[in-house]
C-alpha positions in Angstrom: 35.8 -9.7 40.6 35.3 -8.0 44.0 36.8 -4.5 44.2 39.5 -5.7 46.7 40.9 -8.6 44.7 44.0 -7.0 42.6 45.5 -9.5 40.2 48.3 -7.2 39.3 49.3 -6.9 43.1 48.8 -10.5 44.0 51.3 -11.5 41.0 53.8 -8.9 42.0 53.7 -10.2 45.5 54.4 -13.6 43.9 57.0 -12.7 42.1 58.8 -10.9 44.7 58.8 -14.0 46.6 60.0 -16.1 44.0 63.0 -14.3 43.7 63.5 -13.9 47.6 63.2 -17.9 47.4 65.0 -19.4 44.8 65.3 -22.8 46.4 61.8 -23.5 46.3 62.0 -23.2 42.3 63.7 -24.9 39.8 64.7 -22.8 37.1 64.8 -25.3 34.5 61.5 -27.2 34.8 61.9 -28.9 31.4 64.8 -31.3 32.7 62.4 -32.3 35.4 60.9 -35.8 35.5 57.1 -35.9 34.9 55.3 -37.3 37.9 52.2 -38.2 35.9 54.1 -40.0 33.1 56.0 -41.8 36.3 52.8 -42.8 37.6 51.4 -44.1 34.3 54.7 -45.9 33.7 54.3 -48.0 37.2 50.3 -49.0 36.1 52.0 -50.5 32.7 54.6 -52.5 35.2 52.0 -53.4 37.4 49.9 -54.7 34.1 53.0 -56.6 33.2 53.7 -58.0 36.9 50.1 -59.0 37.3 48.3 -59.2 33.5 45.4 -61.2 34.6 44.4 -58.3 37.6 45.4 -55.4 36.0 44.7 -54.9 32.0 45.6 -51.9 30.7 43.2 -50.4 28.1 42.8 -52.9 25.5 46.2 -54.8 25.8 45.2 -57.8 27.4 41.5 -58.0 26.8 39.7 -60.9 25.6 42.2 -63.3 26.6 43.8 -64.8 29.9 47.2 -64.3 29.3 49.0 -61.8 27.1 50.5 -63.3 23.8 54.3 -62.9 22.9 53.7 -60.0 21.1 51.7 -58.4 23.5 54.0 -58.6 26.3 56.9 -57.6 23.5 54.8 -54.3 22.6 54.1 -53.3 26.3 58.0 -53.5 27.5 58.8 -52.0 24.5 56.5 -49.1 24.9 57.6 -49.0 28.7 61.2 -49.1 28.2 60.8 -46.0 25.8 59.0 -43.8 28.1 61.3 -45.1 31.5 64.3 -44.4 29.5 62.8 -40.5 28.9 61.9 -40.1 32.1 65.2 -41.6 33.6 67.2 -39.1 31.0 65.2 -36.4 32.3 66.1 -37.3 36.0 69.8 -37.7 35.2 70.4 -34.8 33.5 68.2 -32.9 36.2 70.7 -33.8 39.0 73.6 -33.2 36.9 72.8 -29.7 36.2 72.2 -28.8 39.6 74.1 -26.0 40.7 75.3 -25.0 37.1 75.4 -22.0 35.2 72.8 -21.4 32.3 75.7 -21.2 29.9 77.4 -24.6 31.9 73.9 -26.3 31.6 73.5 -25.6 28.0 76.9 -27.0 27.1 76.3 -30.0 29.6 73.4 -30.6 27.7 75.0 -30.6 24.2 77.8 -32.7 25.4 75.8 -35.5 27.0 72.6 -35.8 24.1 70.4 -35.4 27.0 71.4 -38.5 28.6 69.4 -40.5 26.2 72.0 -43.3 25.9 72.7 -43.7 29.7 68.8 -43.7 30.2 67.8 -46.3 27.5 70.5 -48.3 29.3 69.4 -48.2 32.9 65.7 -48.9 31.7 66.6 -51.8 30.0 69.0 -53.2 33.1 65.5 -52.5 35.4 63.4 -54.3 33.1 65.6 -57.1 33.0 64.6 -57.2 36.9 61.1 -57.6 36.5 61.4 -61.6 36.5 63.1 -61.2 39.7 60.5 -58.7 41.1 57.4 -60.9 40.2 59.0 -64.2 42.3 60.0 -62.0 45.2 55.9 -60.7 45.2 55.1 -64.2 44.7 56.1 -64.7 47.9 54.5 -61.6 49.8 51.3 -62.6 48.2 51.7 -65.8 49.9 53.1 -64.4 52.9 49.4 -62.4 52.9 47.5 -65.2 52.2 48.5 -67.8 54.6 48.9 -65.0 57.1 45.1 -63.1 56.8 42.3 -65.5 57.6 40.2 -62.6 56.2 41.9 -63.0 52.6 39.6 -65.0 49.9 42.3 -65.3 47.4 45.6 -64.0 45.9 43.5 -61.6 43.2 41.6 -60.1 46.4 45.3 -59.7 47.8 46.7 -57.8 44.8 43.9 -56.0 44.0 42.6 -54.6 47.3 45.3 -54.8 49.9 47.1 -51.5 50.4 49.7 -53.4 52.0 50.6 -55.3 49.1 50.3 -52.3 46.7 52.7 -50.6 48.6 55.5 -53.2 49.0 54.8 -53.8 45.0 55.8 -50.4 44.4 58.5 -50.5 47.1 60.1 -53.8 45.1 60.0 -51.8 41.5 61.1 -48.4 43.2 64.1 -50.4 44.7 65.3 -51.9 41.7 65.8 -48.3 40.5 67.3 -47.1 43.5 70.0 -50.0 43.4 70.5 -48.9 39.8 71.1 -45.3 41.3 68.4 -43.4 39.3 67.7 -40.4 41.0 64.4 -39.0 41.9 62.3 -41.5 40.1 62.5 -44.2 43.2 61.0 -41.1 45.5 58.5 -40.1 43.2 57.1 -44.1 43.1 57.4 -44.4 47.1 55.5 -41.0 47.7 52.6 -42.0 45.1 52.4 -45.3 47.3 52.5 -43.3 50.6 49.9 -40.9 49.6 47.5 -43.8 48.1 48.2 -46.4 51.1 49.5 -44.1 54.2 52.5 -46.5 53.9 55.8 -44.9 53.7 58.5 -47.5 52.5 61.8 -45.8 51.7 62.9 -47.1 48.1 66.5 -47.7 49.7 65.2 -50.0 52.6 66.3 -53.8 52.0 63.3 -56.1 52.5 63.6 -60.0 52.3 60.9 -62.2 50.5 57.5 -63.0 52.4 57.0 -59.6 53.6 53.5 -58.9 54.9 51.9 -55.5 56.1 48.4 -56.0 57.7 46.2 -53.3 57.4 49.2 -51.2 57.2 48.1 -47.5 57.8 50.9 -45.3 59.0 53.8 -47.8 58.5 57.1 -45.8 58.2 59.9 -48.0 56.9 63.0 -46.1 57.2 65.8 -45.7 54.3 68.7 -47.8 56.1 66.3 -50.7 57.4 66.7 -54.2 57.0 64.2 -56.8 57.0 64.6 -60.4 56.4 62.5 -63.2 55.4 58.9 -64.1 56.6 58.3 -60.8 58.7 54.7 -59.4 59.4 54.4 -55.9 60.6 51.1 -54.5 61.7 49.6 -50.6 61.1 51.0 -48.0 62.8 54.5 -49.3 63.4 57.5 -46.8 62.8 61.4 -48.8 61.9 62.8 -45.2 62.2 66.4 -43.3 63.1 66.5 -42.8 66.9 67.9 -39.2 65.9 68.0 -37.0 62.8 69.4 -33.9 64.5 72.9 -34.3 62.4 70.8 -33.8 59.2 72.8 -34.0 56.0 75.8 -35.5 57.7 74.1 -38.4 58.6 73.4 -39.5 54.6 74.6 -42.8 53.7 75.3 -43.7 57.4 73.2 -46.6 59.1 70.0 -45.0 61.1 67.3 -47.7 61.0 67.1 -50.9 62.7 67.5 -54.4 61.5 64.7 -56.8 62.0 65.7 -60.6 61.3 64.0 -63.4 60.0 60.0 -64.3 61.3 59.5 -61.2 63.3 56.0 -60.1 63.8 55.7 -56.3 64.9 52.0 -55.5 66.1 50.2 -52.2 65.7 52.1 -48.5 66.8 55.5 -50.1 68.2 58.0 -48.0 67.4 61.8 -49.0 66.9 64.7 -47.0 66.4 68.2 -47.1 65.7 70.6 -47.9 63.4 72.5 -50.2 66.2 69.3 -51.9 67.3 68.5 -55.5 66.0 65.4 -57.5 66.2 66.5 -61.1 66.5 64.9 -63.8 64.5 61.7 -65.1 65.9 60.8 -62.1 68.1 57.3 -61.1 68.4 56.9 -57.3 69.3 53.7 -56.4 70.8 51.6 -53.3 70.4 52.5 -49.9 71.4 56.0 -50.7 72.3 58.8 -48.6 72.2 62.0 -49.9 71.0 65.7 -48.3 71.0 67.8 -51.3 72.1 68.8 -54.7 70.6 66.2 -57.8 71.5 67.4 -61.5 71.3 66.0 -64.1 69.0 62.9 -65.9 70.3 61.9 -62.8 72.5 58.4 -61.6 73.5 58.4 -57.6 74.0 55.1 -56.4 75.3 53.7 -53.9 77.7 52.3 -54.7 81.1 48.7 -54.4 80.8 47.4 -51.0 82.0 45.1 -50.6 85.0 41.5 -50.6 83.4 38.8 -49.2 85.5 35.1 -49.9 84.0 32.1 -48.2 85.8 28.2 -48.4 85.1 26.6 -51.0 83.1 24.8 -54.2 84.6 27.2 -55.2 87.1 26.6 -52.2 88.9 
């Protein structure tokens, strides 16, 4: 350790900053959901949704499909772990802003929200067949829409767009059940992994395909219809967020109707903006007004000058 490195002085400076900025601390971290546990639960869910592609440890080895007993075992394990994390999220949400004494009393009264956590976990797990049915349409859209795709296994295992949509479909159901915090932890895990940011509150129909995907942003109140295809760098965002928290719960993001294709780096903004069915939105366009069905929106070709080469 160098002579000018004083651990006690650094520790005192950090403690002082903790006291000055309490909003950046959680003074009751025991009631925060565990991010690592939530990501592991996600992997267990993917194994249930795609057992041939995502074997977990030894659960599905040496067999093409899991047995009923193995599925029941996996479901029970996921239910227990998810219920615990949901209970933590509920308790953390409920205790926000309460005094220490009030928190202790609330915890005793609510029994750690365990019963509600179990109920919500079970309600979520009941949606797995519906989630899988939607993901089957998304995989089909990816396969039929990408001539580079060699098969469904490649899409499930290797396509970042499909991973992001898988996580979105899971997070959306938890969001719909009003589970706090966990849906955003899931969506931000997918965002960090794929570069695709889909808010769990967005409503997205079947046969949805994100090609390439890096830089895609889909905001909370976005509505997307069926058979929609978007490319990398697309933003479906709010026209303005200057209202801050006053805009919470209000429609801020566009509606994309059926069979729309949106090419790379297009930006579509605003809660009043509707992109009609069968529209093709070209790359790099910036849209803040509605577009009628079957239209094509493109930029005029920029002037290109090429100098040098064999032609000179």
